[in-house]
DOLUM-223922 format. One record per residue (C-alpha): x, y, z; residue in one letter. Coordinates in pm, whole numbers, padded with zeros to 5 digits, always signed. Layout:
N
XYZa ...
This chain:
900
+01363-04746+03868m +01176-05082+03841s +00865-05170+04033r +00738-05505+04136p +00527-05649+03811l +00180-05598+03998a +00259-05260+04043g +00334-05165+03721r +00022-05373+03573v -00189-05163+03826r -00003-04843+03720a -00064-04896+03330a -00410-04932+03435v -00438-04622+03628l -00246-04450+03406a -00460-04499+03119a -00718-04272+03310v -00489-04008+03321l -00399-04034+02948l -00762-03944+02909g -00692-03581+02979a -00481-03547+02660g -00155-03655+02775f +00080-03883+02575a +00341-04103+02638a +00693-04076+02451p +00642-04239+02080p +00670-04555+02002a +01033-04676+01967g +01176-04404+02224a +01334-04568+02511a +01163-04426+02846t +01425-04325+03116l +01376-04337+03458a +01348-03955+03502l +01108-03903+03833t +01434-03999+04062q +01582-03671+03949y +01329-03480+04093v +01335-03307+04404n +00978-03130+04504p +01177-02941+04808f +01383-02743+04572i +01232-02377+04553g +01066-02418+04921t +01260-02186+05107d +01440-01853+05056n +01700-01758+04801s +02007-01535+04839n +01858-01213+04650s +01929-00917+04906p +01629-00719+04853n +01355-00946+04641p +00994-00847+04536v +00739-00849+04821p +00671-01233+04860g +00958-01315+04625g +01227-01435+04882a +01224-01782+04739g +01050-02035+04494g +00727-02024+04649s +00702-02421+04521t +00524-02653+04733y +00633-03028+04745p +00311-03197+04776g +00105-03465+04560a +00005-03330+04182v +00009-03489+03859v +00071-03264+03515p -00128-02982+03500f -00380-03127+03791g -00670-02991+03896m -00559-03104+04249v -00239-03007+04419q -00244-03177+04786f +00033-03065+04988s +00112-02942+05311p +00094-02606+05497d +00295-02458+05730t +00296-02160+05939p +00547-01912+05784t +00478-02037+05431a +00300-01730+05292s +00269-01710+04976p +00347-02068+04876s +00147-02262+05162g +00495-02461+05256y +00845-02349+05400r +01107-02626+05423y +01229-02442+05735g +00887-02484+05945d +00867-02803+06155t +00487-02779+06180s +00208-02864+05982i -00129-02702+06001e -00302-02867+05745e -00297-03072+05415f -00489-02876+05153s -00598-02938+04811l -00522-02631+04589t -00187-02456+04546h +00021-02249+04325f +00359-02319+04188n +00545-02019+04281g +00309-01720+04288a +00379-01437+04484g +00082-01355+04643c -00106-01595+04897a -00311-01812+04744n -00533-02140+04735n -00482-02376+05036e -00837-02492+04994d -01033-02731+05182l -00768-02811+05456g -00747-03144+05629l -00568-03242+05949l -00538-03594+06118p -00502-03569+06487i -00563-03794+06793t -00726-03729+07112g -01025-03507+07221a -01137-03190+07022i -01169-02914+07293s -01123-02569+07148t -01344-02508+06826s -01127-02568+06518p -01327-02280+06377g -01148-02043+06601t -00864-02214+06688g -00759-02407+06390w -00345-02365+06374t -00376-02502+06767g -00395-02816+06658y -00114-02800+06402a +00142-03104+06415g +00489-03071+06482r +00744-03336+06269y +01077-03411+06251t +01255-03341+05882k +01406-03686+05879a +01052-03865+05872n +00961-03624+05529e +01011-03717+05192s +00869-03616+04849a +00842-03744+04490a +00617-03658+04194p +00301-03750+04278g +00363-03854+04642y +00431-03675+04981y +00516-03821+05321k +00532-03722+05659n +00473-03816+06033k +00337-03583+06271l +00490-03657+06595d +00231-03457+06813t -00013-03748+06714y +00204-04025+06636d +00073-04027+06253t +00184-04080+05926t +00062-03890+05657v +00060-04013+05281e -00046-03808+04973l -00092-03898+04613s -00342-03757+04351a -00506-03788+04016t -00583-03516+03799q -00900-03411+03990r -00848-03610+04306s -00630-03643+04645g -00571-03932+04788f -00454-03945+05179m -00324-04231+05369k -00311-04188+05735l -00135-04446+05999t -00255-04358+06323y -00138-04535+06648p -00340-04766+06854n -00606-04556+06954t -01011-04498+06993t -00999-04148+06903s -00815-04095+06555a -00974-03787+06407r -00973-03605+06076l -01051-03243+06072l -01224-03097+05758v -01186-02712+05737n -01456-02609+05507t -01407-02204+05554s -01001-02152+05593r -00813-02067+05325s -00465-01865+05240a -00649-01548+05197t -00883-01595+05507g -01230-01766+05607s -01559-01762+05390r -01836-01939+05388a -01830-02341+05352g -02056-02636+05410s -02019-03011+05491i -02241-03295+05514g -02148-03617+05683i -02328-03962+05566s -02126-04288+05640g -01816-04311+05491s -01891-04004+05275q -01828-03638+05322l -01992-03372+05075t -01999-03012+05077g -01829-02712+04947s -01553-02436+04992v -01542-02042+04899t -01171-01938+04821g -01027-01650+04619g -00910-01322+04705g -00584-01356+04517f -00353-01056+04562c -00623-00832+04764g -00892-00902+04510s -01239-00949+04627s -01322-01215+04377k -01436-01576+04489t -01480-01913+04361y -01654-02230+04477q -01529-02562+04503i -01724-02870+04552f -01607-03171+04708y -01649-03529+04799v -01454-03705+05090i -01470-04118+05057q -01320-04327+05315f -01228-04694+05329d -01430-04741+05629r -01726-04609+05796a -01588-04388+06113p -01714-04456+06464s -01804-04104+06542g -01855-03756+06378f -01951-03405+06447g -01922-03047+06317t -01841-02684+06436w -01910-02352+06330l -01747-02042+06493g -01647-02163+06860g -01911-02401+06899t -01836-02765+06842v -02152-03021+06766s -02043-03371+06838a -02284-03618+06646g -02379-03331+06382s -02404-03412+06061s -02398-03112+05882s -02333-02742+05907t -02253-02429+05686s -02124-02091+05722g -01785-01908+05798t -01547-02098+06016n -01722-02419+05946s -01634-02777+05919g -01662-03116+06047g -01468-03414+06168y -01479-03785+06156v -01375-04039+06391t -01221-04388+06359f -01092-04680+06602d -00760-04778+06524t -00721-05013+06778s -00708-05314+06529s -00646-05140+06201n -00422-04848+06224s -00444-04750+05872t -00732-04481+05740v -00761-04396+05349q -00936-04137+05259a -00986-04011+04847k -01125-03662+04775i -01240-03536+04433g -01309-03159+04352i -01499-02977+04075s -01538-02618+04018f -01921-02686+03864v -02105-02891+04072s -02143-03164+04357p -02263-03428+04090a -01920-03348+03895n -01723-03393+04218a -01855-03736+04236q -01791-03844+03873a -01428-03722+03887n -01343-03925+04162l -01546-04218+04029a -01386-04178+03696a -01003-04138+03815e -01013-04315+04154n -01257-04579+04153p -01097-04822+04438g -00897-04754+04721f -00567-04858+04568d -00310-04579+04724f +00013-04780+04620a -00161-04776+04212g -00249-04413+04250i +00069-04337+04334r +00265-04556+04076a +00023-04425+03803a +00116-04045+03931a +00507-04176+03895d +00442-04301+03542t +00231-04015+03430k +00556-03767+03549w +00805-04011+03431n +00651-03994+03033d +00605-03612+03064v +00949-03576+03173l +01072-03826+02892n +00972-03577+02644r +01301-03389+02725v +01551-03659+02726q +01938-03525+02875v +02241-03765+02924t +02562-03738+03059g +02544-03480+03295g +02645-03486+03658a +02368-03575+03911t +02337-03262+04047a +02251-03092+03709d +02012-03391+03652l +01854-03301+03957q +01820-02920+03862k +01702-03000+03551f +01450-03241+03583y +01305-03050+03878t +01287-02757+03680a +01083-02943+03386l +00863-03086+03651y +00765-02754+03761h +00715-02609+03420v +00416-02867+03376f +00245-02797+03694q +00051-02496+03567n -00185-02385+03427p -00457-02641+03561n -00705-02847+03419i -01032-02683+03486a -01291-02890+03330s -01428-03188+03464d -01460-03574+03299t -01776-03507+03144n -01622-03148+02991g -01799-02931+03187q -01627-02619+03337y -01678-02296+03488r -01606-02026+03229g -01514-01648+03271f -01853-01537+03242d -01928-01766+03558q -02161-01992+03355a -02102-02367+03297v -02004-02455+02985h -01901-02818+02790t -01608-02849+02581a -01446-03140+02374s -01105-03040+02460h -00942-03032+02794t -00990-02685+02930v -00737-02493+03141y -00715-02194+03352q -00453-02037+03618n -00228-01808+03394y +00064-01597+03558s +00065-01381+03262g +00323-01119+03306w +00568-01401+03437d +00552-01658+03208i +00519-01505+02847y +00900-01436+02805r +01003-01815+02823s +00733-02070+02957w +00513-01991+02679a +00772-02081+02411a +00895-02397+02624l +00552-02561+02652i +00481-02480+02255g +00823-02683+02199l +00789-02966+02443v +00383-03027+02466a +00248-02893+02141p -00082-03068+02183n -00110-02977+02531e -00034-02605+02423a -00279-02616+02151s -00577-02682+02415d -00424-02421+02644i -00445-02167+02353a -00783-02266+02279k -00873-02219+02658s -00742-01874+02663m -00948-01764+02384v -01259-01920+02544l -01149-01734+02821d -01157-01406+02626g -01496-01481+02426q -01653-01548+02754q -01493-01300+02995g -01432-00993+02738g -01033-01034+02685l -00725-01257+02647l -00677-01348+03048p -00388-01127+03224k -00324-01282+03549w -00620-01528+03652s -00725-01738+03927h -00953-02022+03836n -01261-01831+03639s -01143-01502+03762n -00918-01224+03607e -00768-01038+03897h -00548-00794+03696f -00210-00823+03837v +00089-00666+03749m +00132-00470+03449t +00095-00467+03055g -00134-00704+02835d +00071-01042+02846p -00207-01239+02689g -00152-01173+02343p +00237-01239+02383i +00175-01562+02546i -00056-01679+02231v +00157-01539+02000g +00462-01724+02136s +00289-02042+02145m +00193-01982+01782y +00531-01902+01700a +00654-02206+01836f +00413-02442+01609g +00101-02453+01818v -00223-02476+01612r -00552-02596+01629g -00719-02300+01786f -00907-02006+01650d -00672-01757+01525t -00909-01534+01381a -01068-01500+01708a -00750-01480+01894a -00651-01173+01680l -00991-00990+01725t -00920-01034+02103l -00573-00876+02067m -00695-00599+01899d -00994-00535+02120k -00751-00513+02434s -00530-00275+02275a -00861-00080+02188s -01002-00018+02523g -01152-00348+02558g -01247-00465+02883t -01286-00799+03054t -01520-00892+03359q -01576-00526+03352g -01202-00391+03368q -00962-00302+03095a -00647-00484+03068i -00465-00173+02934r -00597+00084+03207g -00346+00362+03061r -00386+00274+02683e -00563+00630+02581s -00249+00795+02711g -00017+00549+02529y -00180+00607+02210l -00221+00982+02253s +00175+01034+02389r +00325+00693+02248h +00435+00620+02576y +00306+00562+02950v +00427+00861+03162y +00315+00675+03470e +00537+00404+03495d +00837+00349+03208p +00822-00034+03265s +00423-00034+03191d +00531+00143+02858s +00744-00122+02769l +00521-00376+02848e +00249-00218+02628y +00481-00188+02333s +00604-00587+02399a +00270-00661+02359s +00207-00453+02061d +00523-00644+01888f +00354-01007+01962a +00046-00879+01827v +00201-00749+01504a +00416-01061+01465q +00075-01278+01505f -00147-01101+01260a +00148-01114+01006k +00158-01479+01058a -00185-01510+01017v -00194-01249+00712g -00334-00955+00862d -00092-00701+00686t -00281-00370+00813t -00291-00497+01189k +00091-00577+01126y +00160-00192+01025t -00022-00088+01302t +00109-00261+01577y +00468-00268+01455m +00450+00119+01461q +00346+00092+01820r +00590-00152+01912a +00845+00114+01824q +00731+00360+02101w +01003+00182+02306w +01229+00435+02247q +01012+00718+02393n +01106+00612+02712v +01474+00580+02661f +01657+00874+02818g +01902+01017+02558p +02113+01152+02834d +02077+00897+03127a +02122+00606+02862g +01815+00444+03066y +01465+00354+03028i +01359+00632+03248q +01044+00808+03383p +00916+01075+03126r +00658+01317+03249g +00287+01385+03079s +00426+01664+02867t +00756+01495+02762g +01023+01632+03001t +01268+01392+03151w +01250+01317+03521a +01612+01381+03636w +01857+01249+03767p +01811+00900+03726v +01917+00656+04002v +01982+00341+03801p +01942+00136+04147s +01597+00287+04206s +01273+00107+04183n +01073+00427+04215s +00804+00451+03956g +00903+00104+03811y +00728-00228+03829t +00926-00480+04008e +01252-00331+03895g +01503-00060+03838n +01635+00158+03525p +01929-00052+03503s +01715-00354+03475q +01436-00224+03234y +01697-00075+02986t +01748-00434+02848w +01389-00509+02831m +01383-00401+02441v +01426-00763+02345p +01262-00756+01974y +01544-00458+01905n +01844-00466+02069y +02000-00321+01751q +01829-00015+01799g +01903+00005+02192l +02243-00074+02133i +02295+00195+01862n +02154+00432+02130l +02344+00344+02405m +02666+00390+02133g +02747+00065+02001g +02843-00274+02063r +03153-00196+02290q +02944-00014+02512t +02675-00225+02511a +02922-00529+02627v +03043-00314+02909q +02745-00207+03050r +02637-00589+03009l +02940-00668+03215d +02863-00426+03483h +02509-00583+03479h +02614-00896+03560f +02843-00773+03874t +02557-00951+04072q +02334-01243+03936l +02026-01200+04171n +02045-00823+04288g +01711-00788+04405g +01496-00437+04367l +01754-00189+04458t +02079-00271+04297q +02208-00145+03969p +02264-00537+03852y +02107-00815+03693f +01801-00969+03887y +01735-01335+03788i +01478-01384+04065g +01218-01181+03879n +01090-01212+03535e +01190-00870+03331p +01552-00954+03338e +01529-01334+03215h +01633-01271+02873g +01906-01034+02909v +02208-01274+02917p +02113-01322+02556w +02180-00953+02486a +02529-01022+02450y +02492-01213+02108n +02322-00905+01976y +02625-00730+02059a +02806-01007+01879a +02962-01113+02179h +02834-01440+02270p +03123-01559+02500q +02936-01296+02748g +02578-01489+02695t +02757-01840+02766s +02952-01718+03064s +02673-01537+03235a +02405-01821+03191v +02609-02088+03309r +02728-01845+03617r +02349-01809+03705v +02245-02187+03630m +02528-02283+03897n +02543-01979+04131e +02173-01915+04162s +02012-02232+04079f +02102-02524+04332t +01954-02839+04474t +01888-02708+04819g +01515-02578+04952p +01665-02229+04851g +01742-02355+04477g +01520-02120+04292l +01647-01720+04298p +01319-01623+04310g +00918-01701+04244n +00896-01988+04027d +00549-01796+03894d +00376-02061+03781l +00695-02190+03630g +00853-01918+03485a +01193-01934+03646t +01175-02323+03615s +01140-02260+03212a +01449-02031+03207w +01659-02333+03355y +01528-02550+03108v +01610-02338+02783f +01941-02267+02941a +02039-02626+03016a +01928-02705+02658l +02151-02440+02513g +01903-02195+02332m +01644-01928+02448y +01334-01797+02293p +01496-01414+02330a +01201-01234+02147t +00878-01314+02313p +00584-01333+02029g +00874-01452+01766a +01023-01756+01666d +01379-01661+01739v +01626-01905+01969l +01932-01729+02078a +02208-02001+02108l +02471-02042+02388h +02559-02401+02399g +02390-02673+02626p +02503-02824+02946l +02460-03161+02855f +02634-03370+02578p +02323-03503+02468a +01966-03449+02481a +01636-03512+02288s +01315-03327+02254i +01069-03571+02153i +00787-03418+01957r +00484-03545+01769p +00663-03380+01462s +01002-03537+01513g +01268-03541+01764t +01501-03261+01799i +01848-03407+01890r +02112-03157+02044i +02459-03309+02105t +02751-03108+02273g +03074-03225+02204s +03288-03171+02511g +02996-02994+02693a +02957-03011+03058g +03082-02814+03371q +03377-02589+03266g +03299-02651+02910a +03046-02283+02845q +03184-02151+02512y +03044-02248+02198v +03315-02339+01937q +03114-02444+01649s +02764-02477+01586v +02581-02708+01315s +02217-02724+01211v +02074-03009+01025n +02446-03105+00906g +02527-02721+00790v +02797-02544+00984v +02653-02189+01072t +02832-01886+01238t +02516-01747+01356k +02419-01731+01721s +02085-01790+01650w +01803-02003+01459i +01431-01999+01390r +01178-02231+01525y +01139-02365+01170g +01476-02482+01164d +01391-02760+01427i +01011-02789+01377a +01062-03140+01241g +01306-03412+01310a +01652-03211+01328s +01985-03181+01477t +02145-02942+01663l +02528-03008+01717s +02776-02825+01941y +03122-02845+01978s +03187-02686+02328m +03528-02569+02472g +03655-02380+02815s +03757-02064+02634s +03585-01816+02415p +03607-01886+02027s +03559-01653+01722s +03184-01788+01671w +02909-01545+01675g +03118-01242+01687t +03066-01117+01345s +02820-00809+01321v +02613-01055+01052s +02586-01333+01283d +02386-01151+01553v +02015-01238+01607p +01737-01025+01417p +01626-00686+01522s +01282-00567+01404y +01303-00248+01264n +00973-00205+01084d +00730+00075+01196g +00971+00363+01237f +01296+00481+01148t +01575+00327+01351p +01876+00487+01520p +02137+00545+01311p +02431+00289+01330a +02659+00365+01611a +03001+00413+01465p +03235+00093+01495e +03544+00290+01649l +03804-00007+01680g +04049-00074+01960p +04044+00145+02253n +04433+00324+02214l +04423+00410+02563a +04310+00093+02730q +04569-00011+02960g +04814+00274+02913k +04998+00457+03154a +04774+00748+03333a +04822+00975+03605t +04580+01251+03766g +04464+01431+04011s +04466+01330+04372a +04200+01053+04418s +03897+01006+04619c +03999+00674+04778a +04297+00437+04707s +04089+00194+04482a +03976+00515+04241e +04306+00583+04050t +04347+00697+03751p +04412+00378+03590d +04095+00266+03651k +03949+00486+03366a +04120+00312+03116v +04111-00073+03206d +03820-00091+02960g +03535-00165+03240s +03276-00035+03409l +03220-00334+03636a +03337-00344+04007g +03307+00046+04053n +03616+00083+03845s +03645+00459+03801k +03867+00750+03843f +03768+00991+04109c +03904+01328+04254s +03826+01579+04468t +04114+01822+04418a +04065+02177+04356a +04220+02107+03988t +04092+01777+03819k +04228+01614+03539y +04325+01249+03406l +04601+01242+03168q +04704+00906+02953v +05049+00836+02777d +04950+00644+02464l +05333+00528+02475g +05400+00650+02086s +05225+00925+01902a +04928+00757+01750q +04626+00924+01542n +04352+01000+01726v +04033+01085+01565s +03755+01041+01864a +03701+00996+02207f +03449+00872+02449v +03405+00946+02808v +03180+00712+03026k +03091+00909+03331h +02894+00820+03653a +02573+00685+03533g +02700+00422+03319l +02890+00268+03656g +02519+00253+03817g +02572+00571+04002e +02351+00882+04011t +02327+01069+03678t +02328+01383+03881g +02699+01301+03932w +02759+01277+03535n +03058+01542+03444t +02896+01870+03381g +03203+02043+03163a +03515+01922+03057f +03802+01974+02793t +03984+01724+02607i +04355+01812+02514q +04611+01641+02316t +05005+01675+02308s +05291+01503+02107t +05529+01598+02394d +05333+01672+02719g +05415+01996+02761s +05230+02182+02499s +04851+02112+02480w +04593+02161+02204t +04216+02179+02336t +04029+01946+02081v +03707+01937+02237a +03508+02145+02493s +03179+02066+02674v +02964+02281+02917t +02630+02206+03059g +02627+01842+03003s +02468+01564+03193r +02517+01255+02982a +02624+00936+03132s +02838+00877+02810r +02980+01141+02591t +03106+01078+02209y +03379+01331+02061h +03452+01282+01721p +03768+01517+01595i +03983+01589+01276a +04242+01322+01315t +04580+01447+01472r +04876+01286+01615s +04893+01249+01996a +05096+01053+02237r +04955+01241+02530y +04568+01312+02633l +04434+01465+02898k +04062+01536+03018l +04061+01843+03236n +03714+01816+03440l +03594+02216+03519t +03258+02118+03651t +03276+01760+03791p +02909+01699+03847a +02590+01821+03689n +02413+01844+04030d +02677+02045+04216g +02874+01748+04383n +03232+01818+04406g +03367+01494+04299a +03469+01422+03952a +03391+01043+03860r +03518+00884+03497i +03455+00507+03466y +03629+00528+03122e +03825+00770+02916f +03858+00606+02552e +04049+00749+02233a +04008+00596+01883y +04195+00635+01565r 
């Protein structure tokens, strides 16, 4: 979209200030597209469709306010029912406009330095009755765009416009004709309660500090220094402290403190206020404001913010898609670039993790949602923003050197230890794997090793369960935590190998393979295991008890660096595909369904597990379903917390047709693009992605070439596209044979242990689709034919409570049979207590004379495999003598399979 010439010149000048933070426009010669038009900041600001989300995870928890890429300031409205994000689209009143917000965190956070324009008298003290001043608004009057927010408070007949630079906010207020136009400044209130603040009023300038913190229940706090400058002197002012309002007072401090200024808008309705902040000092707040926002040119600042966003979005240019798809894509990319946040001031000073003030020659970043962002965000930021990612990696190493370890889940200069595992090494390792350099790799590896050896940061260990993990080779308190430790160990191993430390590589690869120690051989799930090695029983695949924000069905797939081993333990590719098909019955199942849950990060990589089972059509189908059904252009358009860009990063990769399936490694699993053309514009050269025939309804890959060379492999490495490169797809509406050979699957990493033996390739299931009979069914939908339909999905099972329980299959003609597989209740997402306890398998050539070929007692396995000496049979019978291992009277068989 074009702007008037004067506006474009003004924007160019102000953009030059922003570019000083290390951001670069697209390189010379690359056409700049008008992309901010596709960003809708309201996407993700209300609840999603998850039936039972994680606490605080019902929606995207995004905010619609003004921010520039990685900005220190996020100037946005706060509404009454919006925790944890600050803003909820469904609300129709605004309590304040505050300077700091997180994009999609799951705990209440930030909302520091609340500003609220009002008209009329101040009666009740805002220190004790702040929310009583909230302003109602009409949805039709609200709008937002990158770097800009606008609304009208009907209560006060006042229009509010917001914009921002990296370290400052800008507020333009249009009041009615009145002598009592006021701006309230709350120096105590934040999302997590009231703390001490201060304010000093001197003419047209306000200065002071606010204290925030308390993220996810922490007692840690931080201080923000601020300066507010108005474009004219107020006609009056005052302060409050607690329940007392002091008209004419120019300063106050303490808890529940704040102040106000009054303007006469009888002849000039507009008041402009610009706010600079710093985590270091009042002088730095002043300097930040002077450097980035020297005048009162609101239109220019707004235009510069739009330019900055447009330049950043142009790093990934997609064309040819529907408008709705472009909106989802560029809003996701917009969210990706909101965190972490710049923490250093224009003079290079910043507050470190030792709480001391330091100076850096590069931009320093803080705020890492580690557990969330390591799975896809880290690789994406390395791919599309390598220069910024280099400074982010430098910043994380500085955090470790000053605080003790690489950050886990940090808020400003405080580590809060939220969530499980040790994600810092995976984030740094993933960025390195995707080409990020320019940071101290030796120091980074030392910090990774320190964390895994009992080290602490700010007085506390990140791996609090490391000693038990090292002694038992698993974490008995939480199997999901055990997987997180192993995932971090894998990333450390890959990083160590890349920088030449083979000793650490060997050590950490051995530890990485301890994932197998929490895979229950009977249940077939990742499951709890006691301190003495005993397995918890039964396993309820839908129960989240004992897991971190997930359940056995969901966490079982969180072994992305060794899907080969996992698939072999499951019994082979066919079983894995059936289990995945069952898993994708729902796309956003929440915590207590045995199905996929896109709204939370542990499952983000699961759609690509199909690629490892040589069934890439499953990946393509699942990814496109999630993109179309779980992501929308409405306020509930994100399936769960965006978690500082994590969920949005998933969508960006999904639309580009590739995904970093192995955190800590350089592997990109392929599934085909949504758009006919995409370009990732990088300093090392442009990556061009073409998708002949791509679009809605054409999600299946027909063929792929990488830099002109045709490949049937369903994966590439980052190195294949690190420079100027081309990735070309032919897409279609039906599955093809591409990627279906066992030699086409992405790599699994088996160093460090003896991998599980390869599961036998059994070939076609002779029983599938054949005529089946049996004892009386439990329900009309649970008939014998459901046990031979080749599916675990949709509760597709045979169930019987008859006195004599059996299932019989007619193969139609005599066949040579040499193996059977029985899939019991556990694989259908039911309790493993209902797995069959005892049964026999019989064969017959005539349906009357039967030979027992397998007899099982005392079983509780979810899948049983029964090889036999090859024999000819037309009829097969499964006699269920103990229907369940927990005493339940119903027999449940999901599949009865026979093989040559």
